[in-house]
BANU-360276 format. One record per residue (C-alpha): residue in three letters; x, y, z. Coordinates in pm, whole numbers, padded with zeros to 5 digits, always signed. Example, Ala and Ser with C-alpha at 12.3 -4.5 7.8 and 13.67 -1.06 7.14 Angstrom:
REM residues 2
Ala+01230-00450+00780/Ser+01367-00106+00714/
REM end
This chain:
REM residues 816
Met+01944+05694+09722/Asp+01985+05455+09975/Glu+01687+05516+10182/Arg+01771+05334+10533/Gln+02067+05593+10515/Trp+01825+05881+10565/Pro+01558+05836+10741/Pro+01276+06090+10881/Ser+01372+06025+11252/Leu+01707+06215+11176/Ala+02005+06216+11362/Ile+02068+06451+11588/Asn+02214+06775+11512/Arg+02406+06967+11791/Leu+02392+07313+11639/Asn+02546+07652+11761/Ser+02473+07969+11629/Ser+02800+07971+11369/Thr+02705+07651+11233/Phe+02353+07737+11212/Arg+02415+08037+11027/Asn+02670+07927+10787/Arg+02463+07639+10655/Ala+02281+07911+10426/Asp+02654+07888+10229/Ser+02578+07593+10096/Ser+02532+07650+09739/Ser+02331+07344+09690/Leu+02040+07486+09897/Pro+01768+07593+09692/Phe+01748+07917+09865/Pro+01974+08258+09895/Pro+02198+08319+10210/Phe+02009+08541+10396/Phe+01731+08273+10376/Phe+01813+08132+10765/Ser+01809+08487+10872/Asn+01453+08441+10879/Leu+01454+08185+11190/Val+01595+08414+11454/Leu+01389+08466+11779/Ser+01086+08692+11750/Pro+01199+09013+11969/Phe+00891+08935+12155/Ser+01124+08643+12333/Ser+01353+08651+12614/Pro+01630+08394+12724/Phe+01639+08553+13113/Thr+01205+08526+13129/Thr+01107+08292+13462/Lys+00896+07986+13363/Met+00501+08007+13433/Ala+00275+07759+13444/Ser+00239+07813+13032/His+00209+07538+12725/Ile+00204+07529+12398/Val-00025+07247+12206/Gly+00211+07280+11944/Tyr+00368+07489+11678/Pro+00342+07582+11310/Arg+00684+07345+11113/Met+00683+07486+10772/Gly+00916+07814+10918/Pro+00816+08215+10853/Lys+00876+08222+10537/Arg+00780+07851+10418/Glu+01156+07756+10438/Leu+01046+07414+10493/Lys+00818+07376+10212/Phe+01135+07490+09934/Thr+01364+07271+10074/Leu+01118+06952+10049/Glu+00982+07073+09723/Ser+01358+07094+09608/Phe+01444+06739+09752/Trp+01165+06609+09596/Asp+01274+06745+09250/Lys+01617+06604+09314/Lys+01739+07000+09305/Ser+01945+06913+09699/Ser+02042+06604+09881/Ala+01885+06431+10184/Glu+02178+06597+10351/Asp+02038+06974+10279/Leu+01669+06863+10406/Lys+01791+06716+10718/Lys+01960+07065+10775/Val+01700+07272+10713/Ala+01457+07095+10957/Ala+01687+07112+11261/Asp+01759+07426+11178/Leu+01380+07519+11163/Arg+01318+07266+11537/Ser+01599+07430+11694/Ser+01457+07787+11608/Ile+01092+07730+11714/Trp+01213+07534+12068/Lys+01485+07798+12183/Gln+01172+08061+12049/Met+00928+07915+12348/Ser+01183+07864+12579/Gly+01311+08236+12538/Ala+00979+08316+12556/Gly+00921+08183+12909/Ile+00724+07849+12774/Lys+00757+07605+13083/Tyr+00613+07285+12871/Ile+00773+07302+12541/Pro+00611+07054+12277/Gly+00871+06830+12077/Asn+00766+06576+11832/Thr+00545+06818+11650/Phe+00774+06891+11393/Ser+00674+06722+11052/Tyr+00824+06651+10726/Tyr+00429+06622+10588/Asp+00163+06487+10840/Gln+00212+06402+11226/Val-00050+06101+11107/Leu+00147+05945+10872/Asp+00454+06018+11169/Thr+00242+05768+11393/Thr+00168+05515+11097/Ser+00575+05528+11043/Met+00625+05496+11399/Leu+00372+05179+11426/Gly+00534+05030+11079/Ala+00177+05055+10923/Val+00301+05029+10617/Pro+00021+04939+10364/Pro+00184+04643+10105/Arg+00150+04834+09821/Tyr+00509+05054+09897/Asn+00670+04688+09946/Trp+00877+04800+10274/Thr+01073+04515+10411/Gly+01064+04641+10755/Gly+01381+04859+10939/Glu+01332+05242+10997/Ile+01126+05351+10737/Gly+01317+05665+10566/Tyr+01171+05944+10330/Asp+01122+05665+09981/Thr+00896+05511+10188/Tyr+00765+05828+10365/Phe+00669+05988+10087/Ser+00575+05725+09862/Met+00278+05672+10131/Ala+00242+06087+10140/Arg+00255+06156+09759/Gly+00254+05825+09558/Asn+00540+05787+09347/Ala+00562+05619+08992/Ser+00410+05273+09006/Val+00142+05337+09294/Pro-00117+05578+09458/Ala-00075+05772+09757/Met-00281+05698+10086/Glu-00593+05898+10085/Met-00617+06245+10198/Thr-00843+06379+10409/Lys-00933+06700+10625/Trp-00797+06728+11024/Phe-01133+06759+11188/Asp-01285+07062+11043/Thr-01037+07260+10984/Asn-00842+07316+10663/Tyr-00535+07096+10689/His-00496+06766+10538/Phe-00355+06465+10734/Ile-00299+06124+10554/Val-00543+05833+10678/Pro-00360+05511+10750/Glu-00528+05210+10596/Leu-00516+04874+10866/Gly-00638+04581+10819/Pro-00690+04249+11037/Asp-00303+04122+10886/Val-00091+04431+10945/Lys+00217+04385+11136/Phe+00336+04652+11329/Ser+00654+04727+11458/Tyr+00833+04985+11587/Ala+00994+05174+11284/Ser+01023+05560+11342/His+01206+05632+11673/Lys+01146+06003+11584/Ala+00977+06125+11909/Val+01267+05966+12095/Asp+01560+06146+11884/Glu+01398+06491+11839/Phe+01346+06472+12217/Lys+01724+06381+12264/Glu+01821+06669+12002/Ala+01612+06945+12205/Lys+01815+06829+12506/Ala+02143+06879+12362/Leu+02019+07234+12281/Gly+01933+07252+12681/Val+01562+07268+12601/Asp+01344+07049+12776/Thr+01023+06945+12594/Val+00696+06715+12621/Pro+00722+06481+12351/Val+00363+06433+12152/Leu+00244+06109+12040/Ile-00126+06095+11875/Gly-00300+05889+12100/Pro-00373+05510+12031/Val-00697+05562+12021/Ser-00746+05832+11843/Tyr-00511+05678+11602/Leu-00729+05432+11528/Leu-01086+05614+11492/Leu-00918+05814+11186/Ser-00793+05554+11007/Lys-00999+05384+10758/Pro-01025+04978+10708/Ala-00864+04831+10434/Lys-01004+04779+10083/Gly-01213+04445+10113/Val-01247+04481+10467/Glu-01449+04809+10506/Lys-01788+04656+10624/Thr-01639+04373+10843/Phe-01346+04508+11015/Ser-01355+04713+11355/Leu-01043+04929+11397/Leu-01079+04932+11762/Ser-00998+04547+11760/Leu-00585+04657+11659/Leu-00588+04825+11989/Pro-00344+04497+12149/Lys-00161+04509+11847/Ile-00082+04874+11890/Ile+00008+04961+12245/Pro+00290+04742+12260/Ile+00466+04971+12048/Tyr+00365+05263+12234/Lys+00494+05130+12519/Glu+00852+05056+12356/Val+00823+05423+12251/Ile+00703+05534+12577/Ser+01032+05327+12708/Glu+01289+05523+12547/Leu+01149+05806+12628/Lys+01202+05752+12980/Ala+01514+05601+12948/Ala+01608+05915+12736/Gly+01491+06200+13043/Ala+01139+06264+12979/Ser+00966+06409+13272/Trp+00608+06465+13098/Ile+00457+06347+12812/Gln+00148+06474+12615/Phe-00083+06196+12445/Asp-00316+06430+12151/Glu-00685+06238+12166/Pro-00896+06486+11957/Thr-01188+06255+11888/Leu-01270+06277+12264/Val-01403+06557+12108/Leu-01663+06389+11822/Asp-02000+06154+11907/Leu-01850+05852+12053/Asp-02073+05555+12170/Ser-02022+05357+12483/Gln-01758+05069+12337/Gln-01546+05406+12156/Leu-01514+05573+12520/Gln-01408+05227+12694/Ala-01155+05135+12436/Phe-00954+05493+12594/Thr-01004+05335+12942/Ala-00859+05015+12812/Ala-00577+05159+12633/Tyr-00480+05404+12919/Ala-00516+05101+13175/Asp-00251+04929+12916/Leu-00021+05172+12950/Glu-00063+05292+13326/Ser+00255+05064+13478/Thr+00482+05177+13142/Leu+00374+05519+13205/Ser+00464+05553+13597/Gly+00721+05793+13711/Leu+00588+05995+13411/Asn+00354+06265+13420/Val+00133+06241+13161/Leu-00106+06470+12986/Ile-00391+06384+12765/Glu-00475+06677+12518/Thr-00815+06730+12351/Tyr-00964+07040+12112/Phe-01185+07178+11860/Ala-01494+07152+12012/Asp-01621+07058+12383/Leu-01653+06736+12593/Thr-01992+06527+12596/Pro-02058+06479+13000/Glu-01980+06118+12895/Ala-01650+06207+12710/Tyr-01552+06368+12989/Lys-01601+06155+13273/Thr-01407+05905+13052/Leu-01102+06159+13011/Ile-01070+06228+13413/Gly-01109+05840+13472/Leu-00859+05744+13281/Lys-00564+05544+13477/Gly-00203+05684+13478/Val-00298+06011+13395/Thr-00161+06359+13577/Ala-00357+06639+13362/Tyr-00599+06727+13102/Gly-00634+06960+12793/Leu-00904+07141+12707/Asp-00983+07359+12464/Leu-01197+07630+12646/Val-01220+07860+12321/Arg-01441+07604+12111/Gly-01511+07399+12404/Thr-01766+07697+12568/Gln-01972+07466+12772/Thr-01628+07240+12936/Thr-01598+07494+13183/Asp-01946+07435+13293/Leu-01838+07007+13325/Val-01438+07163+13532/Lys-01630+07347+13748/Lys-01892+07043+13848/Asp-01637+06770+13900/Phe-01248+06792+13839/Pro-01037+06519+14012/Lys-00803+06648+14325/Gly-00419+06654+14233/Lys-00474+06695+13905/Tyr-00389+06956+13651/Leu-00586+07116+13406/Phe-00405+07243+13104/Ala-00650+07538+13010/Gly-00679+07630+12634/Val-00790+07995+12653/Val-00574+08132+12375/Asp-00725+08035+12053/Gly-00509+07823+11845/Arg-00741+07858+11502/Asn-00804+08254+11492/Ile-00525+08536+11492/Trp-00702+08794+11654/Ala-00511+08911+11977/Asn-00701+08753+12329/Asp-00880+08937+12553/Leu-00646+08938+12800/Ala-00873+09078+13069/Ser-01177+08830+13022/Ser-00927+08532+12997/Leu-00740+08591+13298/Ser-01110+08636+13460/Thr-01191+08325+13337/Leu-00841+08126+13454/Gln-00895+08257+13802/Ala-01256+08114+13788/Leu-01085+07797+13737/Glu-00780+07865+13961/Ala-01052+07811+14237/Val-01190+07523+14125/Val-00854+07305+14034/Gly-00589+07471+14302/Lys-00360+07762+14221/Asp-00098+07487+14159/Lys-00281+07271+13897/Leu-00422+07560+13643/Val-00153+07575+13321/Val-00255+07836+13075/Ser-00209+07712+12747/Thr-00335+07752+12374/Ser-00683+07556+12272/Cys-00502+07342+12023/Ser-00172+07349+11815/Leu-00074+07683+11693/Leu-00021+07504+11330/His-00358+07644+11240/Thr-00264+07984+11243/Ala+00043+08211+11081/Val+00394+08218+11211/Asp+00480+08565+11304/Leu+00340+08897+11293/Val+00661+09069+11342/Asn+00711+08979+10889/Glu+00459+09157+10830/Thr+00524+09442+10675/Lys+00172+09502+10477/Leu-00022+09504+10717/Asp-00152+09888+10880/Asp-00093+09953+11247/Glu-00405+09971+11336/Ile-00521+09634+11231/Lys-00185+09489+11321/Ser-00267+09629+11692/Trp-00582+09363+11644/Leu-00390+09035+11532/Ala-00184+08789+11696/Phe-00001+08467+11511/Ala+00177+08227+11656/Ala+00492+08367+11783/Gln+00299+08663+11950/Lys+00039+08366+12130/Val+00366+08201+12286/Val+00352+08558+12470/Glu+00070+08596+12534/Val-00002+08289+12722/Asn+00297+08311+12933/Ala+00158+08700+13000/Leu-00186+08536+13179/Ala+00038+08236+13281/Lys+00249+08570+13537/Ala-00045+08760+13587/Leu-00239+08424+13683/Ala+00118+08397+13962/Gly+00064+08748+14101/Gln+00340+08936+13840/Lys+00115+09067+13587/Asp+00211+09303+13319/Glu+00075+09633+13357/Ala+00177+09792+13094/Phe+00140+09463+12812/Phe-00235+09410+12953/Ser-00333+09766+12939/Ser-00185+09807+12565/Asn-00413+09518+12525/Ala-00708+09690+12636/Ala-00670+09951+12412/Ala-00634+09729+12089/Gln-00952+09507+12189/Ala-01165+09898+12191/Ser-01035+10008+11911/Arg-01158+09694+11716/Lys-01478+09748+11854/Ser-01528+10159+11783/Ser-01315+10140+11398/Pro-01585+10238+11159/Arg-01359+10034+10913/Val-01531+09737+11065/Thr-01922+09813+10977/Asn-02063+09910+10707/Ala-02482+09994+10713/Ala-02545+09899+10352/Val-02398+09630+10364/Gln-02599+09505+10720/Lys-02896+09575+10563/Ala-02884+09409+10263/Ala-02775+09063+10406/Asp-03054+09109+10692/Ala-03293+09141+10433/Leu-03211+08823+10299/Lys-03418+08650+10572/Gly-03718+08496+10457/Ser-03632+08369+10108/Asp-03464+08004+10068/His-03311+08134+09686/Arg-03388+07932+09475/Arg-03398+07853+09118/Ala-03753+07853+08970/Thr-03722+07574+08750/Asn-03607+07231+08871/Val-03257+07097+08764/Ser-03384+06825+08522/Ala-03545+07074+08283/Arg-03265+07335+08327/Leu-03022+07054+08238/Asp-03262+07009+07934/Val-03236+07338+07800/Gln-02822+07344+07862/Gln-02770+07070+07663/Lys-02968+07259+07373/Lys-02743+07504+07441/Leu-02423+07403+07502/Asn-02451+07096+07309/Leu-02240+06869+07488/Pro-02106+06456+07477/Ile-02226+06227+07688/Leu-01924+06208+07951/Pro-01841+06576+07903/Thr-01495+06621+07988/Thr-01346+06905+08173/Thr-01120+07034+08434/Ile-01144+07182+08813/Gly-01033+07538+08719/Ser-00629+07630+08764/Phe-00324+07505+08538/Pro+00015+07489+08662/Gln+00168+07758+08803/Thr+00495+07815+08642/Val+00813+07962+08770/Glu+00743+08252+08517/Leu+00418+08337+08563/Arg+00494+08367+08927/Arg+00741+08592+08827/Val+00535+08798+08623/Arg+00295+08844+08891/Arg+00553+08907+09151/Glu+00670+09173+08933/Phe+00296+09323+08875/Lys+00294+09332+09254/Ala+00600+09540+09296/Asn+00526+09755+08980/Lys+00837+09630+08808/Ile+00647+09588+08499/Ser+00359+09825+08384/Glu-00005+09725+08388/Asp+00004+09664+07989/Asp+00329+09426+08020/Tyr+00086+09243+08271/Val-00218+09169+08093/Lys-00050+09124+07764/Ala+00151+08850+07947/Ile-00129+08663+08137/Lys-00345+08719+07799/Glu-00065+08490+07683/Glu-00053+08257+07929/Ile-00433+08190+07901/Lys-00436+08124+07510/Lys-00175+07863+07578/Val-00407+07696+07852/Val-00683+07773+07602/Asn-00485+07629+07300/Leu-00396+07260+07514/Gln-00736+07247+07614/Glu-00858+07229+07206/Glu-00548+06992+07125/Leu-00654+06787+07359/Asp-01062+06829+07256/Ile-01146+06843+07614/Asp-01537+06967+07594/Val-01608+07247+07888/Leu-01252+07465+07874/Val-01091+07692+08198/His-00896+07961+08121/Gly-00631+07835+08395/Glu-00635+08082+08662/Pro-00291+08242+08583/Glu-00414+08577+08734/Arg-00500+08436+09028/Asn-00195+08380+09330/Asp-00485+08154+09554/Met-00857+08090+09489/Val-00950+08277+09854/Glu-00731+08552+09853/Tyr-00743+08679+09491/Phe-01087+08785+09606/Gly-01030+08920+09931/Glu-00809+09140+09774/Gln-01076+09288+09510/Leu-01352+09255+09840/Ser-01435+09549+10110/Gly-01352+09395+10509/Phe-01063+09210+10394/Ala-00664+09254+10517/Phe-00439+09058+10338/Thr-00043+08948+10471/Val+00303+08897+10343/Asn+00399+08579+10530/Gly+00078+08487+10700/Trp+00134+08136+10548/Val-00081+07838+10681/Gln+00024+07492+10595/Ser-00282+07277+10450/Tyr-00116+06964+10382/Gly+00276+06823+10296/Ser+00419+07119+10169/Arg+00118+07342+10054/Cys+00067+07614+10230/Val-00206+07873+10178/Lys-00222+08271+10309/Pro-00553+08314+10421/Pro-00707+08631+10381/Ile-00832+08839+10714/Ile-01151+08925+10744/Tyr-01200+09198+10965/Gly-01504+09416+10848/Asp-01834+09430+10677/Val-01756+09249+10329/Ser-01926+09395+09981/Arg-01765+09387+09602/Pro-01691+09767+09471/Lys-01661+09643+09136/Ala-01636+09288+08886/Met-01378+09071+08977/Thr-01377+08836+08725/Val-01549+08920+08396/Phe-01266+09027+08180/Trp-01063+08758+08220/Ser-01330+08503+08172/Ser-01488+08720+07883/Thr-01100+08708+07745/Ala-01055+08380+07715/Gln-01414+08331+07586/Ser-01313+08557+07262/Met-01022+08281+07243/Thr-01269+07981+07176/Lys-01585+07837+07038/Arg-01600+07613+07347/Pro-01826+07690+07671/Met-01550+07816+07846/Lys-01635+07837+08239/Gly-01639+08161+08462/Met-01433+08057+08740/Leu-01572+08180+09150/Thr-01523+08061+09517/Gly-01775+07991+09682/Pro-01914+08213+10000/Val-01846+07909+10195/Thr-01523+07823+10122/Ile-01393+08173+10124/Leu-01523+08204+10481/Asn-01384+07897+10603/Trp-01049+07940+10437/Ser-00996+08298+10603/Phe-00976+08400+10934/Val-01245+08533+11016/Arg-01420+08832+11262/Asn-01510+08637+11577/Asp-01668+08951+11678/Gln-02058+08845+11504/Pro-02172+08502+11380/Arg-02022+08327+11095/Phe-02289+08290+10914/Glu-02348+08666+10884/Thr-02035+08728+10721/Cys-02132+08449+10477/Tyr-02455+08588+10381/Gln-02227+08948+10309/Ile-01930+08717+10102/Ala-02254+08511+09938/Leu-02437+08866+09795/Ala-02127+08989+09637/Ile-02070+08643+09461/Lys-02365+08684+09359/Asp-02332+09023+09181/Glu-02053+08859+08965/Val-02194+08577+08884/Glu-02454+08837+08722/Asp-02238+09023+08576/Leu-02021+08678+08405/Glu-02412+08626+08299/Lys-02430+08988+08133/Ala-02098+08938+07943/Gly-02193+08582+07766/Ile-02025+08327+08027/Asn-02272+08030+08026/Val-02106+07816+08230/Ile-01994+07950+08613/Gln-01844+07728+08833/Ile-01845+07839+09196/Asp-01612+07609+09396/Glu-01699+07506+09730/Ala-01420+07321+09824/Ala-01437+07378+10194/Leu-01864+07313+10278/Arg-01765+06990+10412/Glu-01510+07076+10590/Gly-01749+07343+10828/Leu-01902+07095+10911/Pro-01971+07126+11354/Leu-01768+06853+11479/Arg-02076+06738+11672/Lys-02381+06597+11521/Ser-02659+06833+11679/Glu-02518+07119+11526/His-02491+06980+11099/Ala-02862+07075+11066/Phe-02840+07452+11181/Tyr-02520+07501+10966/Leu-02570+07349+10654/Lys-02905+07529+10673/Trp-02684+07855+10628/Ala-02424+07706+10456/Val-02621+07560+10128/His-02847+07932+10148/Ser-02552+08092+10109/Phe-02498+07923+09759/Arg-02836+07951+09646/Ile-02816+08290+09737/Thr-02519+08341+09421/Asn-02715+08187+09161/Cys-03065+08196+09220/Gly-03133+08481+08937/Val-02940+08350+08707/Lys-03161+08217+08356/Asp-03225+07852+08281/Thr-02949+07807+08020/Thr-02676+07927+08271/Gln-02532+07623+08398/Ile-02412+07628+08752/His-02097+07404+08845/Thr-01989+07370+09161/His-01633+07179+09358/Met-01593+06974+09624/Cys-01269+06797+09766/Tyr-01102+06565+09977/Ser-01373+06526+10266/Asn-01600+06267+10345/Phe-01921+06358+10215/Asn-02144+06068+10228/Asp-02278+06188+10543/Ile-02429+06533+10378/Ile-02490+06438+10059/His-02887+06535+10103/Ser-02715+06894+10160/Ile-02493+06898+09833/Ile-02853+06806+09643/Asp-02987+07118+09819/Met-02715+07302+09686/Asp-02949+07307+09369/Ala-02645+07319+09142/Asp-02675+07201+08759/Val-02326+07028+08840/Ile-02097+06918+09095/Thr-01734+06734+09047/Ile-01628+06596+09367/Glu-01317+06425+09499/Asn-01305+06039+09405/Ser-00999+05920+09324/Arg-00751+05937+09638/Ser-01037+05829+09886/Asp-01104+05475+09721/Glu-01387+05602+09579/Lys-01544+05605+09895/Leu-01841+05858+09734/Leu-01960+05651+09513/Ser-02055+05395+09770/Val-02376+05649+09881/Phe-02476+05581+09497/Arg-02496+05279+09559/Glu-02722+05269+09867/Gly-02966+05426+09649/Val-02931+05814+09672/Lys-03061+05917+09404/Tyr-02901+06241+09232/Gly-03035+06399+08960/Ala-02808+06680+08828/Gly-02467+06645+08664/Ile-02165+06503+08832/Gly-01853+06440+08762/Pro-01622+06242+09027/Gly-01270+06246+09014/Val-01107+05983+08776/Tyr-00760+06061+08914/Asp-00544+06215+09176/Ile-00396+06543+09135/His-00243+06565+09459/Ser+00050+06317+09333/Pro+00274+06325+09040/Arg+00211+05970+08921/Ile+00025+05949+08612/Pro-00266+05716+08501/Ser-00361+05547+08218/Thr-00633+05526+07998/Glu-00715+05194+08094/Glu-00730+05305+08483/Ile-00942+05640+08433/Ala-01171+05386+08161/Asp-01162+05174+08495/Arg-01269+05475+08706/Ile-01567+05620+08474/Asn-01709+05240+08448/Lys-01735+05202+08835/Met-01970+05557+08792/Leu-02138+05398+08525/Ala-02280+05111+08746/Val-02401+05362+09005/Leu-02467+05676+08810/Glu-02679+05797+08483/Thr-02530+05830+08129/Asn-02627+06120+08064/Ile-02571+06262+08436/Leu-02198+06189+08455/Trp-01894+06410+08413/Val-01506+06320+08321/Asn-01274+06549+08531/Pro-00957+06554+08759/Asp-01041+06530+09107/Cys-00905+06881+09138/Gly-00690+07149+09003/Leu-00407+07129+08831/Lys-00199+07474+08994/Thr+00006+07271+09154/Arg+00151+06989+08927/Lys+00386+07031+08632/Tyr+00293+07019+08210/Glu+00520+06740+08182/Glu+00223+06545+08400/Val-00079+06724+08361/Lys-00086+06711+07958/Pro-00004+06326+07941/Ala-00243+06231+08292/Leu-00549+06475+08073/Asn-00456+06277+07737/Asn-00530+05989+07881/Met-00843+06099+08061/Val-01011+06246+07730/Ala-00918+05879+07563/Ala-01078+05724+07848/Ala-01401+05893+07783/Lys-01385+05857+07396/Gln-01333+05512+07488/Leu-01669+05496+07644/Arg-01845+05698+07452/Thr-01751+05485+07124/Lys-01854+05122+07322/Leu-02161+05323+07481/Ala-02280+05380+07134/Ser-02204+05024+06995/Ala-02358+04895+07256/Lys-02712+05090+07182/
REM end
């Protein structure tokens, strides 16, 4: 395929309702004809709604039932064409814009759609393609774009890491002094024109120039010497080109997302914002300019910098997580400027307390002026589920407590109308009744659980023996070779396996048939690992739909959705459980399957659990009590499961804490408190096991170097941790002298790319690890679970991994 033919910026696609419906008739599309029926406007919408001062920071792009996900994966598998992908994307954008317009939103975001990631879109806009992708210039097309995101047969993908403290992942730009920027993706302008052709006036959204650079990493070879902010004068001209084109196309507003303003920034970094917008001021003349921040409070210094930026008309502030920002506004707000007040939570699914938000808004209105206050979401709604209307599984009581993205759009407009003196009394009354119902519902509280959690205070729940002594007794029992091999937990989830789970849930097959099918899948996975000669096995998790949802379904205090999908990265979506009440474990959750798997082999079989901090951080969490209290409740439930696994003869138990780093507050002053209760929660889960029981944990895709001492304090026997996609950044902490005495398995290859690493490449990675880690503590494993991969990728990759480990064992033995 000629990539220039199908740029992700897309040609303008003018649609009418009949072409929208008829597109589902295409036999080449990877979904049935009813597919597009899910893209109609929410019943909450009305095309005749008067537009008040209302704004949405951003909106989910996957579609109500993950339409984009399925189309992307079909395209990557070469089962559908670029034209099909373009059509589905255009239909999704059209539906979103029309929905917001119909709901009465005045300031509708544009350019928040993405095929993979908004930061990668900015990298494309700037032409900042790393040399290894052999891009030769011109408009960046699908081939280059998806190679940067996913890798290809010859080169690895760019690094992926967490977007601030969310479960969304972005593709990290790689920038060096020699990068040659050019205007290489016209997506922002094309999508503005596309919306305009549909009769919708949007606010184009761009990642701001300073945040883009601060979220980037220096290219290989210049990591310690290169200042990313030195590139500001080189990227500003590209931003000027984009702004000029948007102005020419008729844009009246533009939104720059500068979320890094909420971080702990030094004076040089703050000065970069001042310099950037001073340079852009003349180009921005004639446009209304919104600078959007989110996820935390601004420091007084950052706030002063924000309100002093040249050429800026409006400031968007997160007033949900930024609990102290309101005080800054009340103390000092520039006259004549707009405040986009983020009072509707973009990161959780609880219905807004409209009366409370209206009170906050009225207080702010007295400060900024009646015509200068705009009601907004706290951040992009990308981080919440799409539409509550699609939920048939939730009972009416719990449903009344919730608001997904579509409902939050309605809440924003309802608040804007109320602020303008057009309060919908019935809507506010219904909201107040739901708030009261949630506070008084008996299903929310469990006195026994609260008592058990309270009793945790006063102990640090450490195992009695230190880790080196435990590893000695574990080795005597397990008898593992040096450089033991293992995997992280999940194996590929085939179409057939998903069908079996789906049919069992729908009562189309019996429990006996389901158990038989899952046992056969486990046997297949066990046999494969023995054939590959992996040392510590896993059962592959065929019974699990998701590493958090699976456990939540078996714990009290959780509710579940049918279509509450949220994008994690690329086409990968998760369906977070909803924690609405106190948490407990009614019965064992994994013992049957782990025991079944162990009975199939003489090799150690890992029991696989998700840790309390990850269950917390990857759920929509109740907001009526501190998060740490909920986490302690989950920890007690997992502790019961760990001890039952041990009693069942499982000698290796992995308690994944993939999301521990992601929950770290954005401000350093808040780190210590979070890490104290998060690490404590992990220790609670396994403080009662014998020394001979080996406790593993796993972490993925974050920067761990700044919390390495807390990771050590978790006191796990073995930790497997992401390493390969981040250019082995993790190893630098050991080069700098941190001593780690427990077992550790930095990932030797990236499982989020279809690329199969060679034995030599993996051996090279292991050698780099051996240069900074003791031989007797090093494990060999992939970066993460294998659920999203195909067996034709997994088998050769694992085969090469085991071969590399054996090769180095031989080399180490001969060197003695």
